[in-house]
C-alpha positions in Angstrom: 4.3 14.1 -14.2 6.5 11.9 -12.0 6.1 8.5 -10.5 5.6 8.5 -6.8 8.5 6.4 -5.2 7.4 3.3 -3.3 7.5 3.6 0.5 8.9 0.9 2.6 5.7 -1.1 3.0 5.1 -1.2 -0.7 8.7 -2.3 -1.3 8.3 -5.2 1.2 5.1 -6.3 -0.5 6.5 -6.0 -4.1 9.5 -8.1 -3.0 7.3 -10.8 -1.6 5.1 -10.7 -4.7 8.1 -11.2 -7.0 9.4 -14.2 -4.9 9.0 -17.6 -6.3 9.3 -19.0 -2.8 5.7 -18.1 -2.3 2.5 -19.7 -3.6 0.8 -17.8 -6.5 -2.1 -17.0 -4.2 0.3 -15.4 -1.7 1.9 -13.4 -4.5 -1.4 -12.2 -5.7 -2.4 -11.1 -2.1 0.9 -9.2 -1.7 0.4 -7.5 -5.0 -3.1 -6.5 -4.2 -2.1 -4.8 -1.0 0.9 -3.1 -2.7 -1.4 -1.7 -5.4 -3.7 -0.5 -2.7 -0.9 1.4 -1.0 0.2 2.9 -4.3 -3.3 4.0 -5.2 -3.8 5.6 -1.8 -0.6 7.5 -2.0 -1.4 8.9 -5.4 -4.9 9.9 -4.3 -3.5 11.5 -1.2 -0.8 13.5 -3.1 -3.3 14.6 -5.7 -5.6 15.8 -2.9 -2.8 17.7 -1.2 -2.0 19.5 -4.5 -5.6 20.4 -4.9 -5.7 21.9 -1.4 -2.4 23.8 -1.5 -2.1 24.8 -5.2 -5.6 25.3 -6.4 -7.8 26.1 -3.5 -7.5 29.1 -1.4 -8.9 30.7 1.7 -12.0 32.7 1.0 -11.4 34.7 -2.2 -7.7 34.6 -2.0 -6.1 31.8 -4.0 -3.0 30.0 -2.8 0.2 31.4 -4.4 1.7 27.9 -4.6 2.8 26.0 -7.7 3.4 22.3 -7.7 6.8 21.4 -9.0 5.4 18.1 -10.3 2.2 16.1 -10.2 1.8 12.3 -9.8 1.9 10.1 -12.8 -1.6 8.7 -13.1 -1.3 7.1 -16.5 -1.8 3.6 -14.8 -3.9 4.8 -12.0 -5.7 3.2 -10.3 -3.9 -0.1 -10.1 -6.2 -3.2 -9.7 -6.8 -4.0 -6.0 -9.6 -5.0 -3.7 -9.8 -8.5 -5.1 -11.9 -11.4 -3.9 -11.5 -11.3 -0.1 -11.7 -15.1 0.3 -8.9 -15.6 -2.2 -6.8 -12.9 -0.6 -7.3 -14.4 2.8 -6.1 -17.8 1.5 -3.0 -16.1 0.1 -2.2 -14.4 3.4 -2.8 -17.6 5.3 -0.1 -19.3 3.3 2.3 -16.4 4.0 1.5 -16.7 7.7 2.5 -20.3 7.7 5.8 -19.6 5.8 9.3 -19.4 7.3 10.9 -17.0 4.8 12.0 -13.6 6.2 10.1 -11.9 3.4 7.0 -13.6 4.8 7.6 -12.1 8.2 8.1 -8.6 6.8 5.0 -8.9 4.5 2.9 -10.2 7.4 3.9 -7.2 9.6 2.6 -4.9 6.9 -0.7 -6.8 6.6 -1.2 -6.8 10.4 -1.0 -3.0 10.4 -2.9 -2.4 7.3 -5.8 -4.9 7.0 -5.7 -7.5 9.9 -9.1 -8.8 8.8 -7.4 -10.5 5.9 -5.5 -12.7 8.3 -6.7 -16.0 9.9 -6.1 -14.7 13.4 -8.0 -12.8 16.0 -6.8 -10.3 18.7 -3.4 -10.7 20.3 -3.9 -11.9 23.8 -1.4 -12.2 26.7 -2.0 -14.1 30.0 0.4 -15.1 32.8 1.7 -18.7 33.0 -0.2 -19.9 36.1 -0.8 -23.5 37.1 -4.2 -24.7 38.3 -6.2 -22.2 36.2 -8.5 -22.5 33.3 -5.7 -21.4 31.0 -3.5 -24.2 32.4 -6.1 -26.7 31.1 -5.8 -25.1 27.7 -2.0 -25.0 27.5 -1.7 -28.7 28.3 -2.9 -29.5 24.8 -0.6 -27.1 23.0 1.9 -28.8 20.7 5.5 -27.4 20.5 6.6 -26.5 16.9 9.1 -24.6 14.9 8.2 -20.9 14.4 6.3 -19.6 11.4 6.0 -16.1 10.1 2.9 -15.8 12.3 4.9 -16.7 15.4 7.6 -14.2 14.5 5.1 -11.3 14.1 3.4 -12.4 17.3 6.7 -12.4 19.2 7.5 -8.8 18.1 10.7 -7.9 20.0 10.2 -10.4 22.7 12.7 -13.2 23.3 10.3 -16.2 23.0 11.2 -19.3 25.0 9.2 -21.7 22.9 6.7 -21.8 20.1 3.4 -23.8 20.0 0.3 -24.4 18.0 -3.2 -25.1 19.3 -4.0 -28.4 17.5 -7.8 -27.7 17.6 -7.8 -24.2 16.3 -4.4 -23.9 14.6 -3.7 -20.7 16.5 0.0 -19.8 17.0 1.1 -19.5 20.6 4.4 -18.6 22.3 5.8 -18.4 25.8 8.0 -15.5 26.8 9.7 -14.3 30.0 7.4 -11.3 30.1 8.0 -8.3 32.5 10.1 -8.9 35.6 10.9 -12.4 34.5 7.3 -13.6 34.9 6.5 -16.0 32.1 3.5 -15.2 29.9 1.6 -16.9 27.2 1.0 -14.8 24.1 -1.4 -16.0 21.4 -3.8 -15.0 18.7 -7.5 -15.5 19.7 -9.3 -17.8 17.3 -11.9 -16.4 15.0 -14.1 -19.5 15.4 -14.1 -22.7 17.4 -14.4 -26.3 16.3 -17.9 -27.5 17.1 -18.4 -31.1 16.0 -21.9 -31.1 17.4 -20.9 -29.7 20.8 -22.3 -26.6 22.4 -21.1 -23.9 24.8 -21.2 -25.2 28.3 -19.9 -22.2 30.3 -17.7 -19.1 30.2 -14.8 -18.6 32.6 -13.4 -15.1 33.3 -9.7 -15.3 34.0 -7.4 -12.6 32.4 -9.6 -13.1 29.2 -12.8 -14.9 28.4 -12.6 -18.7 28.1 -15.2 -21.1 26.7 -15.8 -24.6 28.0 -17.7 -26.9 25.7 -20.0 -29.8 26.2 -17.4 -32.3 24.8 -14.9 -31.3 27.5 -12.6 -28.8 25.7 -11.4 -25.4 26.8 -10.8 -22.5 24.3 -9.9 -18.9 24.5 -13.1 -17.2 23.3 -13.0 -16.0 19.7 -12.3 -12.3 19.1 -11.8 -10.3 16.0 -8.4 -8.7 15.5 -9.4 -5.1 16.3 -11.5 -5.8 19.4 -10.8 -7.1 22.9 -12.8 -9.1 25.5 -13.2 -7.8 29.0 -15.7 -7.6 31.8 -16.5 -5.4 34.8 -16.9 -1.6 35.2 -15.8 0.1 32.0 -16.1 3.6 33.4 -19.1 4.4 31.2 -18.3 1.8 28.5 -20.0 -1.6 28.4 -18.6 -5.1 27.9 -20.6 -5.5 24.7 -17.8 -7.4 22.8 -17.8 -10.3 25.2 -21.6 -10.3 25.3 -21.8 -10.3 21.5 -19.3 -13.3 21.3 -21.2 -15.3 23.8 -24.5 -14.5 22.2 -23.3 -15.9 18.9 -21.7 -19.0 20.5 -24.8 -19.9 22.5 -26.6 -20.4 19.2 -23.7 -21.9 17.2 -20.4 -22.9 18.9 -18.7 -23.0 15.5 -19.8 -19.5 14.4 -17.2 -17.2 13.0 -17.8 -14.2 15.3 -18.7 -10.8 13.9 -18.2 -7.8 16.2 -18.9 -5.0 13.8 -22.1 -4.2 15.7 -21.2 -5.6 19.1 -23.1 -2.7 20.7 -26.3 -4.4 19.6 -25.6 -7.4 21.9 -28.5 -8.5 24.1 -28.7 -6.0 27.0 -29.1 -8.7 29.6 -25.8 -10.4 28.5 -24.0 -7.0 28.4 -25.2 -6.2 31.9 -24.0 -9.6 33.1 -20.5 -9.0 31.8 -20.5 -5.5 33.1 -20.7 -6.8 36.6 -17.5 -7.1 38.7 -17.0 -10.8 38.6 -14.2 -12.4 40.6 -11.2 -13.6 38.6 -11.9 -17.2 37.6 -15.7 -16.8 37.9 -17.6 -19.4 35.8 -20.9 -18.5 34.2 -22.9 -21.5 33.2 -24.9 -22.0 30.0 -28.1 -21.7 32.0 -27.0 -18.4 33.6 -26.0 -17.0 30.2 -29.2 -18.0 28.5 -31.2 -16.5 31.4 -29.3 -13.3 31.2 -29.8 -13.1 27.4 -33.6 -13.3 27.7 -33.8 -11.0 30.8 -33.5 -7.2 30.1 -31.6 -5.4 32.9 -33.8 -3.6 35.3 -33.9 0.2 35.1 -33.5 2.2 38.2 
C-alpha cells in the first residue's frame, strides 16, 4: 500500500491550512476541501483498480496486476463539514491579500463555488447614460483582495472597486480592442430595508431598480447566468426565477436549483426579444406572473 501523492490543488489548500496568516475558520475550510480532494482521488484510484485488475469483459478476466494499491488506513479523511462555517472561512479568505489566499480561492472557485459569497461572474461595457452607469457611480475604489485577483484572472485591471451596498468586488479592465469593461460578481441577495422591487431593466444583464431608488445587478448563483430573448429552444427561466423570488422578497437569497419551475408567464415574458435597455415595471412583472402564456 502506498500513499497517493497530493496533486497541485491539494498542495495549495494544505499550504493555506498550515498558514497562521489566516483565521482558524479559513484554515478549517481549506483543510475540509483538501481532505475532500484526497478522498476523491483515493476512491477514484480504487475504482480504477477494480475495473482494470479485477473485472473483465464477459467471462475473460483482465490479465493486469496492480503494482500498488492506495493506502486507506486513514480513509476517508473528515470533510463535508457545516456549510455555514465553511462559507464563513472562505469569505475571510476572499477578503485576504496574501498570495496563498488567491491560490486557494482559485481552487475553491473551480471546485465548489457555492461555498463562496459571490454569484456569477458578469461583464458589461463601460457606457455612460445607461442603467449600469447609475450603478457604477456608487462604487467605491479600494485596494484589491483575493476575490479581486481571482476575478481579474489574466486581465490587466485598471482599478478595483467594491459595491458598498452588497460588498461585491468589481474591477475595470481595458477589455477587447481597448474598450473598457466592468467585471464583477453578481450578488447572491440584495439589501432590502423594507423596499421592494420596482422594475427590471434589460441591458447586457438583468438590473433591478428598487422602491427606495437604488439600482443593483440582479442576484444570480455562481453556476447560472441571466439572459432574455430567443434561446433557440431554451427558455430564460433563470431570470424568471430570480424575479419571481424578488417580487415576493427583495432581500431573498436566490435559489436557482429548480429554475425551470419558474412561473410560465414570467418565463414567456423574458423569452421575448426585448430591446436593449427595456424596462419592465413591477406591474408588468406581476401581471405576467399570474398570466399563463397562451397556447397556439
